C-alpha positions in Angstrom: 32.4 8.8 3.0 31.4 11.7 0.8 29.7 14.9 2.1 25.9 14.6 1.8 23.5 17.5 1.7 20.3 18.5 0.0 19.6 22.1 -1.1 16.2 23.7 -2.1 15.8 23.9 -5.9 17.1 27.0 -7.6 13.8 27.8 -9.2 12.1 27.9 -5.8 11.7 31.2 -4.0 15.0 32.0 -2.4 14.4 31.7 1.3 14.0 29.2 4.1 13.2 25.7 3.1 10.9 25.2 6.1 7.5 26.7 5.8 7.2 27.3 9.5 10.6 28.9 9.8 11.6 32.5 9.6 10.3 34.1 6.4 12.9 35.1 3.8 14.1 38.6 3.8 12.5 40.5 0.9 14.5 43.5 -0.3 12.8 46.3 -2.2 12.3 50.0 -2.1 12.1 51.6 1.4 8.3 51.8 1.0 7.4 53.7 4.1 10.1 56.4 3.6 9.2 56.8 -0.1 5.5 57.1 0.6 6.2 59.8 3.2 8.1 61.7 0.5 5.2 61.2 -2.0 2.7 62.5 0.6 4.8 65.6 1.1 5.0 66.3 -2.6 1.3 65.8 -3.2 0.2 68.0 -0.3 2.7 70.7 -0.9 1.7 71.1 -4.5 -2.0 70.5 -4.0 -2.2 67.5 -6.3 -4.4 64.4 -6.1 -1.9 61.6 -6.5 1.9 61.2 -6.4 3.8 58.2 -7.7 7.2 56.7 -8.3 7.6 54.7 -11.5 10.4 52.7 -12.9 11.4 52.6 -16.6 12.0 49.1 -17.7 13.1 48.1 -21.3 9.8 49.1 -22.8 7.4 49.9 -20.0 6.9 52.4 -17.3 5.9 50.4 -14.1 4.3 52.0 -11.1 6.3 51.1 -8.0 4.9 53.5 -5.2 1.6 55.4 -4.9 0.1 57.9 -2.5 -3.3 59.6 -2.9 -6.4 58.9 -5.0 -4.7 56.4 -7.4 -7.8 54.5 -8.4 -9.5 57.4 -10.1 -6.5 57.6 -12.5 -6.5 53.8 -13.1 -3.2 53.5 -11.3 -2.0 50.5 -9.3 1.3 49.2 -8.0 3.0 46.9 -10.5 0.9 48.0 -13.4 2.8 49.0 -16.5 2.2 51.1 -19.7 4.2 51.4 -22.9 7.0 53.7 -22.0 6.8 55.8 -25.1 3.1 56.6 -24.4 3.7 58.2 -21.0 4.2 61.8 -19.8 7.2 60.8 -17.7 9.2 59.3 -20.4 8.6 62.2 -22.8 9.7 64.6 -20.0 12.9 62.6 -19.5 13.5 62.7 -23.3 13.0 66.4 -23.4 9.8 66.2 -25.5 7.6 67.7 -22.7 8.2 70.3 -20.0 8.4 69.2 -16.4 5.4 71.3 -15.4 2.1 71.0 -17.2 -0.6 73.2 -15.5 -3.4 72.4 -18.0 -2.9 69.1 -19.8 -6.2 69.1 -21.8 -5.4 72.5 -23.5 -1.8 71.6 -24.4 -1.7 70.5 -28.0 1.4 68.4 -27.3 -0.7 66.0 -25.2 -3.6 65.4 -27.4 -2.1 62.3 -29.0 -1.4 60.7 -25.6 -4.2 58.3 -24.6 -3.5 58.7 -20.9 -4.6 62.3 -21.1 -8.2 61.2 -21.7 -8.3 57.7 -20.3 -6.9 58.9 -16.9 -8.6 62.3 -17.1 -5.3 64.2 -16.4 -5.8 67.9 -15.8 -2.4 68.8 -14.6 1.0 67.2 -14.2 4.4 67.8 -12.7 7.3 65.2 -13.0 11.0 64.9 -12.8 13.4 62.0 -13.4 14.9 59.9 -10.6 18.6 59.7 -11.3 21.1 57.5 -9.6 24.6 58.8 -8.6 26.2 57.2 -11.7 23.9 59.1 -14.0 21.5 56.2 -14.7 17.8 57.1 -14.8 15.7 54.8 -12.7 12.3 56.3 -13.5 10.2 59.3 -12.5 8.6 61.1 -9.6 5.4 62.8 -10.6 2.1 64.2 -9.3 -1.2 64.3 -11.1 -4.6 66.0 -10.7 -7.8 65.7 -12.7 -8.3 69.4 -12.7 -6.0 72.1 -14.2 -3.6 73.7 -11.6 -2.5 77.1 -12.9 -0.5 77.6 -9.7 2.2 75.1 -10.8 5.5 76.8 -11.5 9.1 75.8 -12.4 10.1 76.3 -8.8 7.8 73.4 -8.0 9.7 71.3 -10.4 12.9 72.2 -8.5 11.2 71.2 -5.2 10.3 67.8 -6.9 13.9 67.4 -8.1 15.1 67.6 -4.4 12.6 65.0 -3.4 13.6 62.8 -6.3 17.2 63.0 -5.1 16.1 61.7 -1.7 14.1 58.8 -3.3 17.1 58.0 -5.6 19.3 57.7 -2.6 17.0 55.2 -0.9 16.4 53.2 -4.1 20.1 53.1 -4.9 20.9 51.9 -1.4 18.2 49.2 -1.6 19.4 48.2 -5.1 23.0 47.7 -3.7 21.7 45.7 -0.8 19.6 43.6 -3.1 22.6 43.0 -5.3 24.7 42.0 -2.3 22.0 39.6 -1.2 21.9 38.0 -4.6 25.7 37.6 -4.6 25.7 36.2 -1.1 22.9 33.7 -2.0 24.9 32.6 -5.0 28.1 32.3 -3.0 26.4 30.2 -0.3 24.7 28.0 -2.9 27.9 27.6 -4.9 30.0 26.5 -1.9 27.4 24.0 -0.8 26.7 22.6 -4.2 30.4 21.9 -4.9 30.9 20.3 -1.5 32.7 23.3 0.0 31.1 22.7 3.4 32.9 20.2 5.5 33.2 19.2 9.2 36.0 18.9 11.6 35.4 17.1 14.9 36.7 18.6 18.2 37.2 15.9 20.9 35.3 16.3 24.2 37.2 14.7 27.0 36.3 13.5 30.5 38.5 15.7 32.6 39.2 13.1 35.2 40.4 10.3 33.0 41.1 12.4 29.8 39.3 9.8 27.8 37.4 11.1 24.7 33.7 10.8 25.2 32.4 12.7 22.2 33.1 15.0 19.3 31.7 18.4 18.5 31.0 18.9 14.8 32.4 22.2 13.6 31.6 23.6 10.2 34.4 24.7 7.9 34.0 26.6 4.6 36.7 26.1 1.9 38.1 28.9 -0.1 36.9 31.7 2.1 38.5 33.7 4.9 35.2 34.4 6.7 34.7 32.6 10.0 32.0 29.9 10.2 30.1 32.3 12.6 30.2 35.0 9.9 28.9 32.5 7.3 25.9 31.5 9.4 25.2 35.1 10.5 25.2 36.3 6.9 23.0 33.4 5.8 20.5 34.3 8.5 20.5 38.0 7.5 19.6 37.2 3.9 17.0 34.6 4.7 19.0 31.4 4.2 19.9 30.7 7.8 17.8 27.5 8.1 19.0 26.3 4.7 22.7 26.6 5.8 22.0 25.0 9.2 20.1 22.2 7.6 23.1 21.5 5.2 25.5 21.6 8.1 23.3 19.2 10.0 23.2 16.8 7.1 26.9 16.8 6.6 27.6 16.3 10.4 25.1 13.4 10.7 26.4 11.8 7.5 29.6 11.1 9.5 28.0 9.8 12.7 28.8 6.2 11.7 32.4 7.1 11.2 32.9 8.2 14.8 34.7 5.7 17.1 32.3 3.3 18.7 30.6 4.6 21.9 31.3 8.3 21.3 28.5 10.8 20.9 28.2 13.6 18.3 27.6 17.2 19.4 25.9 19.4 16.9 25.2 23.1 17.4 21.9 24.6 16.2 20.1 27.9 16.8 16.8 27.9 18.6 15.1 28.9 15.4 16.6 25.9 13.6 15.7 23.5 16.3 12.1 24.8 16.1 12.0 24.0 12.4 10.2 20.8 11.5 12.6 20.0 8.7 15.7 20.1 10.9 13.8 18.3 13.7 12.9 15.6 11.3 16.5 15.4 10.1 17.7 14.8 13.7 14.9 12.3 14.3 16.1 10.2 11.4 19.5 9.6 13.1 20.5 7.5 16.1 19.3 9.9 18.8 21.1 8.2 21.7 24.4 9.3 20.2 23.5 12.9 19.6 23.7 16.0 21.7 22.2 19.2 20.3 23.9 22.4 21.6 21.8 25.6 21.7 23.2 29.1 22.1 20.6 31.4 23.8 21.2 34.9 22.6 17.8 36.2 23.9 15.0 34.9 26.1 13.0 32.0 24.7 10.4 31.8 27.5 7.0 31.2 25.8 8.5 29.8 22.6 6.0 27.0 22.2 7.6 25.5 19.1 11.0 25.3 20.8 9.5 23.5 23.8 7.7 21.1 21.6 10.9 20.4 19.6 12.9 19.7 22.7 10.2 17.3 23.9 10.1 15.5 20.6 13.8 15.1 20.3 14.1 13.9 23.9 11.5 11.2 23.1 13.9 10.1 20.3 16.8 9.9 22.7 18.5 13.2 21.7 20.1 15.1 24.6 20.0 18.9 25.0 22.9 21.2 25.9 23.0 24.9 26.5 26.1 26.4 24.9 28.2 29.4 25.9 26.8 29.7 29.4 28.5 32.5 31.3 29.2 34.6 28.2 26.8 37.3 27.0 23.2 36.4 27.6 23.1 33.4 30.0 19.3 33.1 30.6 19.3 31.0 33.7 15.5 31.0 33.8 15.5 29.6 30.3 18.0 27.0 31.4 15.7 25.9 34.2 12.7 25.8 31.8 14.5 23.7 29.1 16.1 21.4 31.7 19.2 20.7 29.6 21.4 17.6 30.1 24.6 19.6 29.7 25.7 23.2 30.4 28.8 24.2 28.4 30.8 27.1 29.8 31.7 29.9 27.5 35.5 30.2 26.7 35.4 33.8 28.0 34.4 32.6 31.4 37.4 30.3 31.6 40.1 32.5 30.0 42.3 33.9 32.7 41.0 31.9 35.6 44.4 31.3 37.0 44.8 35.0 37.8 41.2 36.2 38.1 39.3 34.9 41.1 36.0 36.4 39.9 36.1 34.1 36.9 36.7 31.1 39.2 33.8 32.2 41.4 31.6 32.4 38.3 32.5 28.9 37.2 32.0 27.6 40.7 28.5 29.1 40.8 27.6 27.7 37.4 28.8 24.2 38.5 26.6 24.4 41.6 23.7 25.7 39.5 24.1 22.9 36.9 24.3 20.3 39.6 21.1 21.5 41.2 19.5 21.6 37.7 20.6 18.0 37.0 23.0 19.0 34.2 26.5 17.9 33.5 29.0 20.8 33.3 31.3 20.9 30.3 33.9 23.6 29.5 35.0 25.0 26.1 38.2 26.7 25.3 40.6 25.0 27.7 43.9 26.4 26.5 46.3 25.8 29.4 47.1 23.0 31.9 46.5 25.5 34.7 42.9 26.0 33.5 42.4 22.2 33.3 43.6 21.8 36.9 41.3 24.6 38.1 38.3 23.2 36.3 38.9 19.7 37.7 39.1 21.2 41.2 35.8 23.1 40.7 34.0 20.0 39.6 33.7 20.5 35.9 33.1 17.1 34.3 34.1 17.4 30.7 35.8 19.8 28.4 37.5 20.6 25.1 40.2 22.9 23.9 43.7 23.0 22.3 45.3 22.0 25.6 43.4 18.7 25.3 43.1 18.0 21.6 42.7 20.1 18.4 39.8 19.6 16.0 40.3 16.4 14.0 39.7 15.7 10.3 37.9 12.6 9.0 41.2 11.0 8.3 42.3 11.6 12.0 39.0 10.0 13.1 39.6 7.0 10.8 43.1 6.6 12.3 41.7 6.7 15.8 39.1 4.1 15.0 41.8 1.8 13.7 43.6 2.2 17.0 40.5 1.1 18.9 37.6 3.3 19.7 36.3 1.6 22.9 38.3 3.7 25.3 35.6 6.3 25.8 34.6 6.6 29.5 30.9 6.1 30.1 29.5 8.8 32.3 26.0 7.4 32.6 24.7 7.9 29.1 21.8 6.1 27.4 22.9 2.7 26.2 26.4 2.7 24.9 26.6 6.4 24.2 28.7 8.1 26.9 27.1 11.1 28.6 29.2 14.3 28.8 
């Protein structure tokens, strides 16, 4: 079966596809820092307004303002023909950087802005990037003449322009990196570069396979899946990538051997998203377990609680992943009432020689039992760990000591060999419970 996924259209605003999800990250100039610099320039020089403008192909566009901008007819985003501005002429060497009395300067009489904006005095310097490119201009204006302005004030402005250039250049680089990352993620998804492998989850008593965890893999890239999802979340495409991974995993639900469940991992933010919740609701809920990793408290997250309630009504079961590693959030576990607690590999590693880790696992097994949850273990790498986990009462587990992740071809082979051997641990209908 081919990989199936749906991506938001390219012409749409790049960001989350779900309107009630996390808003997309918007990169632009560090506005607060720049406005503080503008306020410093304006007050130090006794001027009425300070601004940062960008030179485009044929316009000077106002990007940042501080002070009495309205009286000059200035607003952010507004542009003027570049050749008809003081700033451009200063950069070209046609005007000095300091103009104490604009209306009495014969060089300014043919510039409409002198009269339309009622400019009495001006001081401006170019904003130059480290590679020599000129981004635009930093300038200050007043309606009245300011005979106190001197060349030393232009040097002061040049220092401030350097600070602004540093911030703008950093933001420009970050923005370019974001665009490249967006294109890389879209490109991989659109050409089918996202695929799934399926790690068997076994009943530790019988060693029968009861389910499979869908694990995302990205072709042609050395970054780990965790890095892909983290990077996507950082640039505002986290839900888009999680949605695509969900679609690809669910597309193969029917290819799993009969009676086995599918474990899919999602973030709390993704599970709270109506789009991902609807995607899950369209599948056979009684064969799906959703694993959540809690990295921070979720108490009071109304949308997450509603999502869990809706999915449970559809037959989907809830697991809390990576329990015992990093943030555990036992209070959140009690509030969410998960069906499964999966132990973090770090809690299991070294149990044969570390009694404190065995004590932790023993505590979590008792906690899970009292909470009505089945205990599963991840990262079982040795037969000694398997024996200890059995003795401590862990019901299910996965790891290379049991079985490696399987490809679709491996699953098809298993199905041909007969897929009815899964041990039923009390799940809904024919779907075994972990």
